[in-house]
C-alpha positions in Angstrom: 32.9 6.0 -0.1 31.7 7.7 3.1 30.9 11.4 2.9 33.4 13.9 4.3 30.7 15.4 6.5 27.1 14.8 7.4 26.1 17.8 5.3 27.5 15.9 2.3 25.0 17.4 -0.1 23.6 20.7 1.3 27.2 22.0 1.7 27.3 22.5 -2.0 24.8 25.3 -1.4 25.7 26.5 2.1 29.4 26.6 1.2 29.2 26.6 -2.5 30.5 29.0 -5.2 27.0 30.6 -5.6 27.1 32.6 -2.4 24.1 34.7 -3.3 21.7 31.8 -2.5 22.7 32.2 1.1 20.5 35.2 1.4 17.5 32.9 1.5 19.1 31.0 4.4 19.7 34.2 6.4 16.1 35.0 5.6 15.0 31.7 7.1 16.7 32.7 10.3 19.9 30.8 10.0 22.7 31.4 12.5 26.3 31.1 11.4 26.6 27.6 12.9 23.5 26.4 10.9 25.4 26.6 7.6 27.4 23.5 8.8 24.3 21.4 9.8 22.8 18.7 7.7 19.5 19.6 6.0 16.6 17.1 5.9 13.5 17.2 3.8 10.3 16.0 5.4 7.9 14.9 2.6 4.4 15.7 4.0 1.1 14.7 2.3 -0.9 17.7 3.5 -4.6 17.0 3.0 -6.9 18.5 5.7 -9.9 17.1 3.8 -8.9 13.5 4.6 -9.1 12.0 8.1 -6.0 9.9 7.4 -3.9 13.1 6.9 -5.5 15.3 9.6 -2.4 15.2 11.7 0.1 15.7 8.9 1.1 19.2 10.1 1.5 18.0 13.7 3.5 15.0 12.8 5.9 16.9 10.4 6.4 19.5 13.1 7.3 16.9 15.7 9.8 15.2 13.3 11.3 18.6 12.6 11.6 19.2 16.4 13.3 15.8 16.8 15.7 16.6 14.0 16.6 19.9 15.7 17.4 18.1 18.9 19.8 15.9 17.0 21.6 18.8 15.3 19.8 18.7 12.0 17.8 21.3 10.2 14.6 19.9 8.8 12.2 21.4 6.3 8.7 19.9 5.8 7.4 20.2 2.3 4.1 19.3 0.7 3.3 16.6 -1.9 0.1 15.8 -3.8 -1.8 13.1 -2.0 -5.5 12.2 -2.4 -8.0 10.3 -0.2 -8.4 6.7 -1.3 -11.8 6.6 0.4 -13.3 9.9 -0.8 -12.3 9.2 -4.4 -14.1 5.8 -4.4 -16.6 5.1 -7.2 -16.3 8.2 -9.3 -13.9 10.1 -11.5 -11.6 10.8 -8.6 -10.7 7.2 -8.3 -8.4 7.6 -11.3 -6.2 9.9 -9.1 -5.3 7.3 -6.4 -2.4 5.3 -8.0 -1.4 8.4 -10.1 -0.9 10.2 -6.8 1.7 7.6 -5.7 3.9 8.3 -8.7 3.3 12.1 -8.4 4.3 12.0 -4.7 7.4 10.0 -5.5 8.4 12.5 -8.2 7.6 15.4 -5.9 9.7 14.0 -3.0 12.6 13.3 -5.4 12.3 16.7 -7.0 12.3 18.8 -3.8 14.9 16.7 -2.0 17.4 16.8 -4.9 16.7 20.3 -6.1 17.2 21.8 -2.6 20.3 19.6 -2.1 19.0 18.0 1.1 21.2 15.5 2.9 18.4 13.1 3.7 14.6 12.5 3.3 12.0 11.5 5.8 8.6 10.6 4.4 5.4 10.5 6.4 2.9 7.7 5.7 -0.7 8.8 6.4 -2.8 7.3 3.6 -2.5 4.4 1.3 -0.2 5.8 -1.4 2.0 8.0 0.8 4.4 5.4 2.1 4.8 3.6 -1.2 5.6 6.9 -2.9 8.3 7.8 -0.4 9.8 4.3 -0.5 10.0 4.7 -4.3 11.6 8.2 -3.9 14.2 6.9 -1.4 15.1 4.0 -3.6 15.4 6.3 -6.6 17.4 9.0 -4.8 19.4 6.7 -2.7 19.7 9.5 -0.1 19.8 8.4 3.6 16.3 8.4 4.9 13.3 6.6 6.5 9.5 6.7 6.7 7.5 7.6 9.8 3.9 6.3 10.1 1.3 8.9 10.9 -0.8 6.2 12.7 -4.1 4.4 12.1 -7.6 5.3 13.3 -9.3 3.8 16.3 -12.4 1.7 15.7 -15.9 3.3 15.8 -18.8 1.9 17.8 -22.3 0.9 16.8 -24.8 -0.9 19.0 -22.0 -1.6 21.5 -19.7 -3.3 19.0 -16.5 -2.0 17.3 -16.8 -1.1 13.7 -14.5 0.1 10.9 -14.6 1.6 7.4 -15.2 -2.0 6.2 -18.6 -2.0 7.9 -19.5 1.3 6.1 -19.1 -0.2 2.6 -20.7 -3.5 3.6 -23.7 -1.8 5.1 -24.1 0.3 2.0 -24.2 -2.8 -0.2 -26.6 -4.5 2.2 -28.9 -1.5 2.1 -28.8 -1.4 -1.7 -30.0 -5.0 -2.0 -32.6 -4.7 0.8 -31.0 -6.9 3.4 -30.4 -3.9 5.8 -32.5 -0.8 6.3 -31.2 2.6 5.0 -31.4 4.0 8.6 -29.3 1.2 10.0 -26.7 1.6 7.2 -26.6 5.3 7.8 -26.0 4.9 11.5 -23.0 2.6 10.8 -21.6 5.0 8.2 -21.8 7.9 10.7 -20.0 6.0 13.5 -17.3 4.0 11.6 -14.6 6.7 11.6 -14.3 8.5 14.9 -11.3 10.7 14.2 -7.8 11.0 12.7 -5.8 8.2 11.3 -5.4 5.8 8.4 -7.9 2.9 7.9 -7.5 0.7 11.0 -7.7 -2.7 9.4 -5.3 -4.7 7.2 -6.2 -2.5 4.2 -3.6 -0.8 2.0 -2.4 1.7 4.6 -1.5 -0.8 7.3 -0.4 -3.4 4.9 2.3 -1.0 3.7 3.1 0.2 7.2 4.0 -3.3 8.4 5.8 -4.0 5.1 8.0 -0.9 5.6 9.1 -2.2 9.0 9.7 -5.7 7.5 11.8 -4.3 4.7 13.8 -2.1 7.0 12.7 1.5 5.9 10.7 2.3 9.1 11.6 2.3 12.8 10.2 -0.5 14.9 6.5 -0.2 16.0 5.9 3.1 14.1 3.1 1.4 12.2 1.1 0.1 15.1 1.0 3.3 17.3 -2.5 4.8 16.6 -2.6 8.4 15.3 -4.2 9.7 18.5 -2.1 7.7 21.0 0.2 9.7 23.3 3.1 7.5 22.1 2.9 8.9 18.6 4.7 12.0 19.8 7.8 10.1 20.9 7.6 8.0 17.8 7.9 11.2 15.7 10.6 12.8 17.8 12.9 9.7 17.6 13.1 10.0 13.8 15.6 12.9 14.2 18.1 10.7 16.1 17.6 7.9 13.6 18.2 10.2 10.7 21.4 11.5 12.2 22.5 7.9 12.7 21.8 7.1 9.1 24.0 10.0 8.0 26.8 9.0 10.4 26.7 5.5 9.0 26.2 6.7 5.4 23.5 3.9 5.3 21.6 4.3 2.1 18.2 2.9 0.9 19.7 0.6 -1.7 21.9 -1.0 0.9 18.7 -1.8 2.8 16.5 -2.7 -0.1 18.0 -6.0 -1.1 16.1 -8.9 -2.6 16.0 -10.5 0.9 14.5 -7.3 2.4 11.8 -7.2 -0.3 11.2 -10.9 0.3 10.7 -10.1 4.0 8.2 -7.4 3.1 6.2 -9.5 0.8 6.2 -12.4 3.3 5.0 -10.1 6.0 2.2 -8.9 3.7 1.2 -12.5 3.0 1.4 -13.7 6.6 -0.7 -10.8 7.9 -3.4 -11.3 5.3 -2.6 -7.9 3.7 -3.8 -6.0 0.7 -3.3 -6.7 -2.9 -2.0 -3.2 -3.3 1.1 -4.2 -1.4 2.1 -6.4 -4.4 1.9 -3.5 -6.8 4.0 -1.3 -4.5 6.6 -4.0 -3.8 7.2 -4.4 -7.5 7.5 -0.7 -7.9 10.1 -0.3 -5.1 12.0 -3.2 -6.6 12.3 -1.5 -10.0 13.2 1.8 -8.4 16.0 0.1 -6.4 17.2 -2.0 -9.3 16.4 -5.3 -7.6 15.4 -8.3 -9.5 12.0 -9.1 -7.9 9.0 -10.1 -10.0 5.5 -11.6 -9.8 7.1 -15.0 -10.0 8.9 -14.2 -6.8 5.7 -13.1 -5.2 4.0 -16.3 -6.4 6.6 -18.5 -4.7 6.4 -16.4 -1.5 2.6 -16.6 -1.3 2.5 -20.3 -1.9 4.8 -21.1 1.0 3.6 -18.5 3.5 0.8 -19.3 6.0 -1.7 -16.7 7.3 -0.9 -15.9 10.9 -3.2 -12.8 11.5 -6.9 -12.3 11.6 -7.1 -8.7 10.8 -10.2 -7.4 9.1 -11.3 -7.8 6.3 -10.5 -11.5 6.7 -11.4 -11.3 10.4 -12.3 -8.5 12.8 -8.9 -7.4 14.2 -7.5 -3.9 13.9 -4.1 -2.2 14.3 -5.4 -0.8 17.6 -5.7 -4.4 18.7 -2.1 -5.1 17.6 -0.8 -2.1 19.5 -2.7 -3.2 22.6 -1.1 -6.7 22.6 2.4 -5.7 21.8 2.9 -3.9 18.5 4.4 -4.6 15.0 7.9 -5.5 16.3 6.4 -8.2 18.4 4.5 -9.5 15.3 7.6 -9.5 13.2 9.5 -11.4 15.9 6.6 -14.0 15.8 7.1 -14.3 12.0 10.9 -14.7 12.6 10.3 -17.5 15.1 8.0 -19.1 12.6 10.9 -19.2 10.1 9.2 -16.8 7.7 11.7 -13.9 7.7 15.4 -13.3 7.2 16.6 -11.6 10.4 20.0 -10.7 9.0 18.7 -7.8 6.9 20.0 -4.4 7.8 17.4 -1.7 8.7 17.2 2.1 9.2 18.2 1.6 12.9 21.6 0.5 11.7 20.8 -2.9 13.2 19.4 -6.0 11.7 15.7 -6.9 11.7 16.5 -9.7 14.3 18.3 -7.2 16.5 15.4 -4.7 16.3 12.9 -7.2 17.6 15.0 -9.2 20.0 13.7 -7.3 23.1 10.0 -7.9 22.2 7.8 -10.2 24.3 6.3 -13.3 22.7 2.7 -13.0 21.4 0.4 -13.4 24.4 -1.9 -16.4 24.5 -5.1 -14.5 25.5 -5.9 -13.0 22.2 -7.3 -14.1 18.8 -5.6 -11.7 16.4 -2.3 -13.7 15.9 -2.2 -17.5 15.7 0.2 -19.5 17.7 3.4 -20.8 16.1 2.7 -23.8 14.0 -1.1 -23.3 14.1 -1.8 -20.7 11.4 -5.3 -19.6 10.3 -4.5 -20.9 6.8 -1.6 -22.9 5.4 -1.1 -20.7 2.4 -1.6 -17.0 1.8 -4.9 -15.4 0.9 -2.9 -13.6 -1.8 -1.9 -15.7 -4.8 -0.6 -15.1 -8.3 -2.0 -16.8 -11.4 -0.9 -16.8 -15.0 -2.7 -18.1 -18.0 -4.4 -17.2 -21.3 -6.5 -14.6 -19.6 -3.5 -13.0 -17.9 -0.3 -13.9 -19.7 1.7 -11.5 -17.5 -0.1 -12.3 -14.3 -3.1 -11.6 -12.1 -3.1 -11.0 -8.3 -5.8 -12.9 -6.4 -7.0 -12.4 -2.9 -9.4 -15.1 -1.6 -10.2 -15.1 2.1 -13.9 -16.0 2.1 -13.7 -19.3 0.3 -12.0 -22.5 1.4 -11.4 -24.1 -2.0 -8.5 -22.8 -4.0 -10.3 -23.6 -7.2 -13.3 -21.9 -8.9 -15.1 -22.4 -12.2 -17.9 -20.3 -13.5 -19.4 -18.2 -16.3 -18.5 -14.7 -17.2 -20.8 -11.7 -16.9 -19.1 -8.6 -18.2 -19.2 -5.0 -17.2 -17.4 -1.7 -18.0 -18.2 0.4 -14.9 -18.4 0.1 -11.1 -22.0 1.4 -11.0 -23.1 -1.2 -13.5 -21.7 -4.0 -11.2 -23.4 -2.4 -8.2 -26.7 -2.1 -10.0 -26.6 -5.6 -11.3 -25.9 -7.0 -7.8 -28.7 -5.0 -6.3 -31.1 -6.2 -9.1 -29.9 -9.8 -8.4 -28.7 -10.3 -12.0 -25.4 -11.5 -10.5 -25.8 -15.0 -9.3 -23.6 -17.6 -7.5 -21.2 -19.2 -10.0 -20.6 -16.0 -12.0 -17.2 -14.5 -12.9 -17.9 -10.8 -12.7 -15.6 -9.3 -15.2 -14.9 -5.5 -15.0 -12.4 -4.3 -17.6 -11.3 -1.1 -19.2 -10.1 0.2 -15.8 -6.3 -0.5 -16.1 -3.5 1.9 -15.7 -3.5 3.2 -19.3 -7.3 3.2 -19.7 -8.3 4.8 -16.3 -5.3 5.2 -13.9 -6.2 1.8 -12.4 -8.7 2.9 -9.8 -9.8 1.0 -6.8 -13.1 -0.8 -7.4 -14.3 -1.1 -3.8 -17.9 -0.1 -4.5 -18.1 -3.0 -7.0 -16.3 -5.6 -4.8 -18.5 -4.5 -1.8 -21.6 -5.2 -3.9 -20.4 -8.8 -4.3 -19.6 -9.2 -0.5 -23.3 -9.5 0.6 -24.0 -12.9 2.2 -25.7 -14.5 -0.8 -22.7 -13.8 -3.1 -19.7 -13.7 -0.8 -17.3 -16.5 -1.7 -19.8 -17.7 -4.3 -18.8 -15.4 -7.2 -15.4 -14.3 -8.4 -14.5 -10.8 -9.4 -12.0 -10.3 -12.2 -10.5 -7.0 -13.4 -7.6 -5.1 -14.9 -8.2 -2.5 -12.1 -7.4 -2.6 -8.4 -9.4 -3.2 -5.3 -9.1 -1.6 -1.9 -7.5 -3.4 1.0 -11.0 -3.0 2.6 -12.4 -5.4 -0.1 -13.1 -9.0 0.6 -14.4 -12.0 -1.3 -12.9 -13.8 -4.3 -11.0 -11.3 -6.3 -8.6 -11.5 -9.2 -7.2 -8.1 -10.2 -4.2 -6.3 -11.7 -4.9 -8.4 -14.9 -1.9 -7.9 -17.2 -1.9 -6.8 -19.9 -5.0 -4.7 -19.5 -7.9 -4.4 -22.0 -6.8 -1.0 -23.3 -3.5 -2.3 -24.7 -5.1 -5.4 -26.2 -5.0 -7.8 -23.2 -7.1 -11.0 -23.5 -9.5 -9.7 -20.9 -10.9 -7.4 -23.6 -12.1 -10.4 -25.5 -14.1 -12.0 -22.7 -17.8 -12.4 -23.6 -20.9 -13.1 -21.4 -21.2 -16.8 -20.8 -17.6 -17.7 -21.3 -16.3 -20.4 -18.9 -13.4 -19.3 -16.7 -11.6 -21.2 -14.0 -8.6 -20.7 -11.7 -6.5 -22.8 -9.4 -4.7 -20.7 -6.9 -2.2 -23.3 -5.8 -1.4 -24.3 -9.3 -1.1 -20.7 -10.2 -3.4 -20.8 -13.3 -6.2 -18.8 -14.7 -7.8 -20.1 -17.9 -10.6 -18.9 -20.2 -12.1 -21.8 -22.1 -12.3 -20.1 -25.5 -10.2 -19.7 -28.6 -9.0 -16.1 -28.2 -7.2 -16.2 -31.5 -10.5 -16.1 -33.2 -11.7 -13.0 -31.3 -10.5 -9.5 -32.2 -11.8 -7.1 -29.5 -11.5 -3.5 -30.5 -11.1 -1.6 -27.3 -11.6 2.2 -27.6 -8.5 4.2 -27.1 -8.8 6.3 -23.9 -9.3 10.1 -24.2 -8.3 11.5 -20.9 -9.9 14.8 -19.8 -7.5 15.4 -16.9 -3.9 16.3 -17.4 -2.6 14.3 -14.5 -4.2 11.2 -15.9 -3.1 11.8 -19.4 0.5 12.2 -18.2 0.3 9.0 -16.2 -1.2 7.0 -19.0 1.6 8.2 -21.4 4.3 6.9 -19.1 3.0 4.1 -16.8 3.9 0.5 -17.3 1.6 -2.4 -16.7 0.5 -3.8 -13.4 3.0 -6.7 -13.4 5.7 -4.1 -13.5 4.3 -2.1 -10.6 2.9 0.7 -12.8 6.2 2.6 -12.5 7.1 5.1 -15.2 8.6 3.4 -18.3 11.9 5.2 -17.9 12.5 3.4 -14.6 12.6 0.0 -16.4 14.8 1.5 -19.1 17.3 3.0 -16.7 17.4 0.1 -14.2 
């Protein structure tokens, strides 16, 4: 049933029986007519100590201005984000995925507690956008997500560089294949200013996915953070928000199985991050949509790779913006027969209608492959099941042509141990590098970028496989099988792997197998003792990776 007015929720306060609360609105500077206007919350991940979020205040202020121009009253509020780069390789890594669930809870809490009529989330860093998509699905209040924009490439020796080059150069310096001074020069120059990581890492993977699933306006993900066009992108959110209220168009109307299939297909076709899989599963659970790793497996098997973004290639989001933007890319995917154009989006129009005006992909570029000529016939992302991962494991393989791999296990329990072993050349081609005890219950499921980067040096890249119950950054590349479920800390088979065990996978068959009788092994994994309250709370409530690491009550109530 459509609401009687656009202020369908806030009117319970501005015109409710508890008239005393109106003192606060008068104190905020309300005029009499303002009590009839819809109120919108703007979930803002304020974090000045992270370049991804440097423009959060500015973006939120522009969205607020756009809302005012459309007759809405908007209130930015803060949520608890962290930097996915600054937290790499140390205790802080445990906070990354935890922050997603905390931000979702925070956005839900403020929006519902203050009786806002809608929610606009701002996607600046990896876990921001997924958190707000989860909150919108959970609340089912009208809303959308605005992208804060990605960073421009840096420059070293006359060539463009990105954060990927920072971690690769660190690994090369550690093993002696690059000088410390050269590595330091790259690290200094890789990030020239504000914006989320500019490659097809987790931030941009989710930005494109949000447009594909219909929760973001066209092209918001491809406009760089420092581009003049970002101002207009933020201002238009107010008009779009008002339109959503007028239509009473709610997130769960948008987040259908077809929409989530579009999002996962876009992630696969762009060569996106493994983290996108985890977040798609989480949003599906929040929205009450039947969408599992089996669905992801089927999508990845049939979806070719059409983009050459780093880390699989050298392209950046700045390149995509320059040649036409995300809407143009999604039109290309539609023309390739990959997406369902009939899905409704936050514009009130279908995906096909959103991109109909876009030009075709230009010929004079190497970021997007021509129709019918993909870079690869199946996705870099694949899902495997087997005795090592009964509930599934997410693979990303972009630096190896063969979909099969067989080798011997060499086991580790810390990121630094992997990095040291690689530097000391104890890790050799043919090894399965197994890092366990870093799943959601054990450690908050941190990103293991420092470990994966250590294996991306030329002598190991594509010649070893990395297996873990943790996550990797979208910056990572190589042969990686992660999100192993169940994790070691809850008795998953990965806890019983021993040095020298033979392991093999076949990506297209969807299998991962440990050649050992696991029934004869009884690995006693130490129960985690968390010293941080946020991590203890997360571990007490989080589900396993194949369920998107949502809180257990979400599965119970959906």
